N, C-alpha and C positions, 0 to 999 in steps of 0.2 A: 505492498501498501505506499503510497505517495506521503511524506513527511507534510506537505499543504492538508491533504484530506484527514492525517490522524490529527494535526493541529486543529480543524475544523472541528473534528467531531471532540476533540477536547476542550474546545472553546463553547462548541454548542452543551456540551453535558454542564459545563463549571457554571454556564448561563441558565440551564434550565435548575439545577441546583437550587440556586442563589435567587433567582425568581421564584422559586417555589416556597422558599425563607422568607424572602420577602412578604409571599402574600399570606405566608401563617401570622409573620410578627406586625401586617396592615392588618389584619383581619381581629388581633390580641389587640393592638392597638386603639384604633374604630372604638372597639366594644368597650375599653377602660374610657375612653373619649366621652362616647356617646352615655355612661353611667358616671360619670362626673359631673357634665354638665346637668345632667335631668337631677341628681342626690342635691346640687348646690344648687339650683334652681329652687328649687322647695326649699332649702331652708333659708330662715327668715333674716339669721346675726348673720353680720355682715362680715364680720370677724370669722364667723366658720365657714361660710362660704369658701373666705382666702383659705384657710387652712385645709378644710378639702378638695381643692386646688392642689394646693400643695405637696398634700401627701400624695395624690394621684400623678403628680408630674414625677416626686422620689420613684414611684413604680415605675414609670415609664423609662426613668434612665435604667433601671434594669432591662428590660427589654429593649431598650436603642440605645447605644450613649449618646447622651447631650453635651452639647460644647462647653467648654471650660467657664465660657462667661455668661452662659444659662444655668449654671451649677451653683455660680457666684451668686449670680441674682436672685437663687434661691435659697442660698443660705444665708443671705442677707434680709430677704422679706421672711424668713422666719425666726430671726431675733427679730424684728421687728414687729412683726404678729404679736412674739410673747410682750413687748415691750407695751401693743397698746392693748393687754389684758390688764395692767394698771394705769396705764397712760392715755389721762382722757384728751393728750395733746396732740396723739395719734388719729388725724379726723378720720372720719367716716369717709372723707372727698379720698383720703391719700389712701384708703383698703379698698375703693371702689376701682382706685387708679390701678392697685396691684391685681385683681379678680380681672381686669380687663388687657393688662398685660401677661398675665397667667393662661386666659382662652386661648390669646394670641399664640404663645409657645404652643399651645395645642395645636392650633390649625397649621401653625409651620414644620410640625413636625408630621400632620397631614401631605402638606404641600414636598415635605423631602420626599417620602415614602411613593407619592406621586409621581415624582419624577424620578426615584430608583426602576420601580416600574417602566415608568415610559422607555427608561434607559435600555431595560432588557429587554423590551419590546422592539427597539431599534436594533438591540446586536442580534435578537432572533430574523428582523428582517432582513438583513445584509447576509447573513450565512445564509437564509433559505434563498435570497438572491444570487448569490455566488454558486450555488449548488444546483442551480437551475442551470446556469451557464455553462459549468462543466458536464451538466448532462449533456446538454445541446453539444459540446464541442466532441465529448465522447461518442458521443451518437453517428456524428457527423464528420468529425475529423477536425471541425473549426464551428466555431459559432455561426449563426445564419448571415449574421452580419459581415463576416470575414468571409466567410465561403461564395458571397457572390463579391463580397470586395469592392473597391473604388475603383475608377478609372487610374488614377494617378499610379495604383498599387500595381495594378498590372503594365502600365507604362513602364515604371520606374525597374522593374523586374527583366522587364526586355531589353531595356537599355545593361542592364547589370547585368547579366547575362552574354549579349552581345561584346562586353567586354571581357569577363571573366572567362569563359570558354573556347575565345578565338585567340591564340597567340599573335602578337604584333612583334616582329622582329628585326629590331631598330639597327643603326648602322654602328658594329661594336667597334670595327677599326679604325670610326672617325672619333667615336665616342673616346678612344684610346689615345691618340693622335692631339683632341681636343684637352686630355688631362694632362698628359705630357708635356704641353704649351704652356696650361696653368700652371703645375706641379713643380718645372721645373727652369719657369724664367729666367732665375739668378740664382747663384750657388748658396742665399742664405736660403729662401726659399726648398731648393734642392736639399740641403742641408735637412732641414725641418720634415722635409718628405722623408727621407732615407731614414729616421727616427723614429717616423709612422711606421714605418714596414718594418724597422726591428721590433718596436711593442707588440705589433701584431702577431710576430714568429711567436715570441717569449710568451705572449698568451694563448697561444693554440698549444704552445708547448705544458703550459702549466692546465691547461685543460684536458691534458692527456695525460696527466699524472696525478691531477687529485683526487680526492677522495670526493665524492658532490654533495652527498645527502647524507645529512644526520637529520634526527630531531630538530635541532636550532634552524638549519636550512631549512624544513619542510614547514617550520612556525611563520618565517618571513614570506614563503612563496603564499600558503594557502591565506595566512591577511592580506597579501596583494590582491588575491583572486577576489575573495571576500568584497575589497574595496571597489573591485569594477562592475562592469555591469553586464560581463559575458555569460555568468551562470545561471542556471535556473534555480529557483527558488528551494529545490529541492538538492541539488547538488552544495547547493550554500549553506544549508541544514545537515548533509554528508560531513560536508568539510569543517564545519562547526562541534561536530561529534568529534571528529579527527585529534582538531587539534586538542581535546581534554583526554585523548587515550592513548600514553604513551607507547601504548604494546601496538598498535595498529602502526602509529608513526615511527618505529622500529622497522615493520614487516613494510611498510610503505617505502621506505630509504634503501630496504634490501635491493624491490624490486627495483627501485628507478635505479641505483646503483650498477645494477646487471644490465640493463638495457640503455644506460651511456657508453659504458665501457665496450659496448658492440654495437656502435652508432651505425658504423658504415650498414650494419644490415637491417637497421630499421627502417620500417614503412609501414602506410596506413593498411587497416582493414578493407580490402575492396567491395566487402558491401556498402560500404559509402558513411560520409559524417553526413546527419543530418541536418539542414541547414533552415535558418526559420527566419520570414521577414516579419519586420518588425516597426510601426509606424511612431515617428518620432514626435514631438509636439512641434516641432521647426515645419512640419510637411514631409521631412525624406525619408523614406525609409532604408533601414539599415538590416544587413543580411547575418547573420548570427550563427557560429557554428558551435554545436550540440555535440563535440567528440568525447570520448571517454577520458575518465577524470585523470587517468594515469598518463596519456597523453596529453592532457591539458595543464598536468604539473610540470612534464618534461620540457616541454614546449614554452611554458612560461620561465623555467630555472636559463634554458640556454640562451633565450633572448633577452633576460635580467641580465645574466652574464659579458654578453655581446656587446651590450647596451652601455652597460658603466663602462667597459674597453675603450669601445669609438667614444663615448662622451671624454671620459680621461685624456684618451692619446688625442685626437680632434683639438681639447682643450687647450693642450700643450703645443701644438702647429698654431693655433692662433695667437696665443700669447709667445711665444717666442719672435725675443727681437727683433726688428724688421722685416718680419712675415706680412702681419697683417697691419692694412698703410690706417694711419691715425683720421679720425674723422674731420676733425678741425686743423685749421691752417697754424701752425705751431708758431710761438712766439719770436719773433727772429731774434737773434744773438744780442747784436747791437742794442734793440728796445730792450733788451730783459735789461742789460746792462742799465741804459738806462732808465728805466724803470727801479730797479734797484738803490740807483745814485738818488733818484728824486722823490722818491716814495720807502726805501726802506723794505726791506724782505717782507713783513708782514702784509703788509699792503700792496706790494708789487706780485705774491705769490701765495694769496690763502691758500687753507689745507681744503679746502671745499669751494667747488666752480660749479656751474651750469654743464661744463664740460667733462668734468670728473663725474658730478652726478649722473649723467647721460649713458657714462660710460661703464658705470656701476650697475646701472638697472639694467646695460644691454647685454650686461654679462652672466649676472646673475639670475635672471630672470626670461629672458628673449635668447641668447645663444642656443640652438641645439635644446628647445625647452621640452622635446619631445623625446628625448631620449632619458635615461635615469641616471640619476649623481650617485647615487650606490643601492646596493643589493636589497637593503632591507626597507628602503626608501617606500613610503604612502602617499598616494594620494588618489584623488578622485580621477573617474574614466573619463575619456572625452566624451566632450559636451555636458558633462556632470555639474549643474549648480549646486548641489547641496555640500554643505561644509562638514568637516570631522573632524573632531577634537583631537583624535589622533593621528591626523597628517602629518607627517614629516616636512611636506613640502606645499606650496600653492597649486590650487588647480589650474587647467586651462583658463578655467571660467576666472579665476583670478587676475589671471595674468594678463586676460585678455582687457577686463577693466583699467589693471593699471597702463595698458597700453594707452588705449583711447583717452585716460587723463594727461597722458604724457604728451599725446598729438594735440589734444586742443590747448595744453598749455604753449605745446611750442607756438601755436598758430598765433595766439593771444601775443607772447616775448615777439616771435619775428615779425609781426606785423606794426608793432608800436615800435618796436626798431626802426619802422621805414623801411621794412624789405617785405618783397612779394615771396609768397610759399605756396609753391606748388606740391598737392598730395595727390599719390597713387593707392590705390586699394586691387587685387586680385589674389583667385587664388585658382588653385587647379581645376579642372572638370572632372568627377568621379576619380580623385588621384589615387587612394586606395585601390577599388576595381582594375583601375588603366594603367598601373605604371609595369612596364614590359620586364619580363624577368632576365631578359638579354640585356636590357639597361642595367637593372642590379649589380648583376654577375658578373658585367663588365666592371663597373664600380668599385665592388667588393675586390677584383683579381686583380686593380690596380690598387688599391688598399693593402693588399700584401695577402688576403685571404687564399687559404692553402685550396686546391683543385678536390680536397676529401670535404671539405667543412662546408664548400659552394656546391656539391654534391648532393650533402646534405639538406642544407637549403633547398635547393630544386624541388627534393622531395618532400619538405614539410609543405612548400608553395601546394605542387603539385597532386591537393587532396583529391579522393572519390567525393561526391558532395550531391545529395539529394535532396528535395523541398519535403520538409514535412506537410507542406499545406497540399502536397499532390498523393498522400497518402500511401499506403504500405509499399504501392507497385511503380511507384515512382522510377524513372531511370536516372542512371549514377553517372555523373558526368564528372571530367579530369577538371580543375584549375589549371588553365595556361597562361595567364596574366594576372597581377595585382597581386594585392597581400588577402588575410582574413581581414575581420573588422579588428579594430586597434586592439593589440598586445605589447609584449616590449619586444619580440621579435618580429611583426611588422612595422614597427615603430623605427627599431634598428633600420633595418633595409631602406623605408623610407627615407631617413635622416641622412643615411650616408650619400644617398644620393643627391639629395636637397643641400645639403654640406658644401658638395662642389659648386653649388647655382650660390650659395651664399660667400665662397671666398673667390668667383669669377667677379661677382656683384663688387666686392671689395677694391678688388685690384682696377678694376676696368672703369670705377667710376671714382677713382683717388681716394677713396674713404669714406663713401658715404653708406650710410649705416642703412640695412635691407632689414626691417623687423619682419621675421618672418616665426610663427605659429603655426608647427606640421606645416601644411599649405596654405594657410591665410597670410599675406603679405603686406604690407604695407610700406611704402617710402615716401619721402619727401625733404623739401629742400629747391636749392634752386631749378627752373627747369630747365638749363640745359644739360643739368645732371641728370634728372629725371628720366628727358628724354633718351640722355645715354644707358641707363639703366635700365631703360623698357624695350630697347630695342637688343639690348645683351638678354634679356629674359627672353624673348620671342626667339631669340638662334637657340637658347639653351632646350627651349621648352618643343622645337623644333627635332634639335639634335638626338632627346632624351623617349619623344615617341607621346609628351604630354599635351595636351590642349588645355588654354583657360577658359575660366565657366564667366561667358557674356556677362550673367545675369549679378554676376559680384566683380564685376572689372569695370574702372573705370578713373576718372580725374577731375581734379578742379583748380584753378587756381584763384588763390586769394591776397587779396591785396589793402589796406587802407589810403591808398594814395587817391585822390582825386581822381576824378576819369571816367569813372563807371566800371561795370563790371569787367574784368580782364577776361581775355579769350587763353584758353588751354592748346600749346601747340597742336596742329595737326597730326602729327605724329604721337602723341600719346593718345591712351586707348579712351574711346567716349565712352559715355555711363556716367552712372553717379556713385560718389563715395559714399557707400553706407555699411550697416553691422547693423543687422537683425532689423531693429524697427528706426535706428536714428538714419539720417540722412545729413550729410554735410554740407550744408547752404553758403554756396560762395559768397553771397551778398554779404553776410555777418558775418560767418568763418565759427558759426557755432554749429551744435546738432541738434537738428531738430528732427521730432518726430513724424514717423510717417504714417498718417491716419491711413490711407489705401490700404496697408499692409495690417495696421489695426483692425481695418474691419474683416479684411476677410480671416483672422483669427479669430472674431468676435462671433464671427459664424460656424467655423470650426468648436469652437468652446460649447454654443449653443445645442450645435450637435450630439456632444460629449453629455453634458447634464441631461441631453433629454432622454439618452439612452440609459441613463442611470435608475437602479429600480430600487432603491433603499437610499435613504437621507445618508448615511455612514456614506457611500460612494459618492452620492451628489456633493457631500463635504471634501471629500479626498478628491473631486477632480477641480471642484475649485479651489483648495488650496493650491495645490500642483500649478496647473493652468491659470487662474483666474488672481493668483496675487503671484506665486512665485517666481512661474515663465513669463510674465509680463515685467515683472520687475526687475528680472535679473535682465531682459533683453530691451529693456528703456536704460541702462546705464546707469551704473551706480553713482549718486551724487557725489561731488567733489567740488571746490571751490573755482575750478576753471569753469565749470559751468554756472556757477550761481545759483543762486534764487531764482532766477526763472525759469530754469530747469525744474527744478521742485515744485512751479506751481504746475508748469506745463504737464508733470507727471499725473498732477493731484487732477486736475483738471480734463486729463484721457482716463484715469482711474474712475471716474465720475461719470463720462462719456458711455464707457464701458459698461458699466452698470444699468445707466438707462438706457443704452441699447439693447440691452439683456434679460432685461425681468421687466414685466407688464406692470411690478409694484413698486419700480424705480431702486430697488436694490436688492441683493444675496439675502441681505438680512430679513424685509418680510417676505422675499420669498420662500426661506426656510423657513419661518414661522407659520406659514400660512400652509404650507406643504406640512408639516407636522400634527397643526390642528385638527386637519382635512384626514390624513390619514391615521391619528391616535386619538380625536377628541381632547387633544388637549388645547386649553386655549389659554388667552394672555402669556404666551411665553416671554419671557423679561430676554434681550439682548444679551446680557453678561454668560445668560445658558449658552446660550450657543457661540460662546466667543473665549469662555475662561477655558484654561488648560484640561486634558483630563485627567488630573493628578487632582482636582479641586473637583471634577464630577459634572465639568464642561463638556462640550463638544468639539473644541479645537479650531471652530471655525477660524480662518487668516484674515486679516484685514492687510490691505495693502495703502492703508491710508496713514498708518502711526509710526513704521519706518521712515516715512517722511516728515511726517509734523516733529519727529524726535531730530531733525536736525535745521529745521525750517529757520531755526532761530539762531542757529549758528552758523550757515554756510557763509561763506563772501557772499554780501547783496551784489555785488556788484565785480567779476573780475576785472577790470581794467584799473580797477583800486591799488591793487597790487604794483602794479606797472607804474603808476602814478604816485605811489612810494617810493618807487627804486630812482624815479627820477629825482625827487626831492632828494634822497638821502644821496644818491651820486655826487648832486653839484655840493652837496653840503661835504661829504668827503674829501671832494677839491679843494673844495676853500680852507678845512686843515688841514689835508698836505702842503696845501702852498705856504698855509701860517707855518707849519711846523719846520718845511725847507727855509723859509726867508730869517725864520731863529738859530737855522744851523743844529737843529737837532733830531734831525731824521735818523732813529735806531736803525742800527746796522751801517750804515753807512762808512764809519772808519775802518771796518774791515773788506771791501771793495780793495782789489787791485791798486796800485797806485798809481799805475795807467791811466786808468779809468776815470779814479778821481781828479787826476792833473788835467786832462784830455774835457772833463766836463764840469770844473770850475768854474769857468768864467761866464758859463751859460744861465740865462734866464729861467726859473721854472717851468718845463713843459705845460704846452697848450692844454688846454680843457678838450679840442680834438686829440691829441696824442691820448691822453689821459685814458679817454674812454674807448682807446682805438682796437684793444682786444678783449668786449667784458666778458664774454664765456668763456673765457680762459683763466679772466685775472679778478672779477668782478666780484665779492664777497655779498654786496647788497644784491646783485643781479642775482646772485645764487638764494638767495633768501627769498624775494618775490615768486623764482622759479619753484622751489620747495613747497611754499604757501600757499600754489595754485592746484600741485599735485596732489596735494593734502585732503581727504575725505573730514567732513565737518565732523567733532564732537557731535556726540548723543548729548541732549539737555533734556533728562529724564523729568517726569513728576514728581512734586512733592508730596510726599505723605500725608493726609489728613488727620484730625484724629479719629474722627469714624473704623478708619480704614487700620490704623495705629493700632485700636483696640482692640482688633481681630488678627494681625501679621505681626506675629514679634519678631525683633530686629535682624536674626538669622535666617529667619525665614525669607522676610522681606529682600536681604543680599543675597539670596537664592534663586529667585526669581530674576528672567532679562528685563533690560528697562521696558520693552516691547510688553513683557506681561503684567509688569509694573501699572505702564498705563492702562493697562485694560481691569487690573484690578480697581486702580483709582477712577476710572472713566464709570465700573458699572457696581463699584463696591457697595456705593449707600443702599442702593433698591436690593444687589442681592444677600443683603443682611438683613433689610426689611422683611425680604420675602424667607428667608432660609434661617434668620436668626446667626448664620453666618457666613464665611466666606465659601464653604464649603457645600457645594448641592446634594449629592450624594457622599456619606460618611465613608471614609475609606475601609475597603476589605467588603463593603455590600454587594460590589459588583465589580468584574474583571475590566475596568476600565486602563491598568496596564498592560495586560495582555493585549485588549482590544487595539491599544494605542502602537503596540510593537507588531503585531499581527496585518494593520488594515491597511499600511501600503503593497505590502508583498502580494496581498490580495488582490489589489485594486486593477483592471486593465481597462486599458484605453481601445477603443472602438474602432477597427476597420484598418 
């Protein structure tokens, strides 16, 4: 039985047992409550009325734990009631108020039981609807939705098959000639290339002699697989079991060591690896391989080892002195001496500059981003927008956001400094499936990879495959082009090819930076440099058998010079410069939201929501698509975007809800849905949005994260450059005054010849002072750094009513987002439920539902 079925049955059993217990408790409680109300009404003495209700609530506490605040109140009332026995100052008015509040406590407990029952019924609805989908799937091979499929599903599969099952033989002799010219263009580069060959040989020797697998190695492999999106839920569950069983890990290690020792005989099972076509939220379909777990572990290990090797070796190549061309014009020796003489060493050569910041960002995050830095590295998979505290490295999504912030900052800085800026963006069309094997193996051979290893890579790529959707009799076909969906082995094969493009771009554009994340490519700067870079890229693509994706290829020129919108050079690609829902506007230099693209995804989200058969699935679809997907693809707020960007997002999220829901919001839609299905009226907003740990449904709001930064984000990005110009002029005045006083720090340590040569010269002009801003100005770096930063969060202040129900430690464990929710809806929730917890912990399987909900959810079509 599949592990998901076991989990489903377990959850169903737990829910059934707890619902039965809740029903018994509720029946008992309502009996106690009815008797208390009847008895207290008959009683004439006001003090006795209160005492009857008080004693009854103590009985209720034995049945189900009342909150600490409630118990404290009851304790106090008991004391005051005893005082009222002898003290006439304890008025009837006070006692009637106690009676009202005690009755209200009983009503609150009734409401808690109602919502506990509601939660259980929603769990059952969710499990039943999931089981119905599973039955349809097992009967027909797929759901009826998927069986019919969409036109784009069939079109994309046809395109994928056209690439994958038909080889493209590139001119390997021409590739070798191109690489020889590139990597032996001078003695220094040739020496660095020879070192690369030696490192590859040494690595292969170590792979031949090492003992590869033990329980430690298997742990990092399994953890990496669990963090990826490549495995089925059943296989992930099985791997988690492996992690906790040392005996199993030892046996696995033995088998895998046997396999890797005879790698020359390794091959796929000819019956074929199952391939499943899955739709992504972006609208693209991806093709997942579901091979045997032992094969998965073996291939991941080999992929990681080779990936780590090439990342290290290629970084060594890149950082060899005088191999990689510098991106900025160096400060000329004569100018450097003059700056040291007039300004002193600290002002002439600050420790951090715009250029050093660029270099650090490029080297640490961009360069060979897809390759693994160390074997035990953990990070999100391709297109993974979820963050994990155990990740050791930023995800691709996070790095893309920082790239966009860098570009937006560069546009502001360059145009304010009076320069025009050309931006080019592209990616390769169907890069993974289309990359020719002949190109990959030509590059590997050139980098010193032996014939034995190339033979293994060839066998690993040429996998026999068959589509799950085609049923058990599906034909088996052999991969002849491209790589499987992203794993470390595929990443290594793709990155080694594209590294050649990185290096060629650097050499032929005299050091311009190409920001490449996998096959997603951005570059910017002077138009003539971009023209040269684009021409080089076209030649490389033709040589390597790749094509550019026209939909994601475009260029734009941005300026603040008067004279209207500048035209892009005719030799640069036509089309918009865009990323997901953002489009770079040439007139303003800002990223703006493309409402047309948003509209298409609104319709897709409507389709997905309409297909949801349960409240839980509806919430999951909204959380992932309506909140997280849109949020990530609108661009994370940063100072370079400014307040306008945040307000644009708020307006867009409001537009999305108004278009999707007749009631105007996801909140009112869910309230109506629950009322109609389960007969519960007047559902509080807090119940929908509170986390499951507090008994809520954990509906996500895309607005709160924006309001958490709205007050702290830079209102006008240009203000940072305004401040720079003020600071620069002030620095010049101070430096001139210091020079004229004869107190320039470090001047006396300069060579005598320099001091003698410049002794009678007047202080440098402002033009000379500001000539090398990007390499020498600490003030410009400060503006640049401030622009790239994301705004700090501005959390809500906890008020006394919430403070009385959440202690400091519990409050600090809540995220700023959750604190906002609790403060926003807390008063209403406390009024209704007597505390912030809708359902008492342990009453229902909220933790298990929270853990299991995302894995059970399936996108339609």
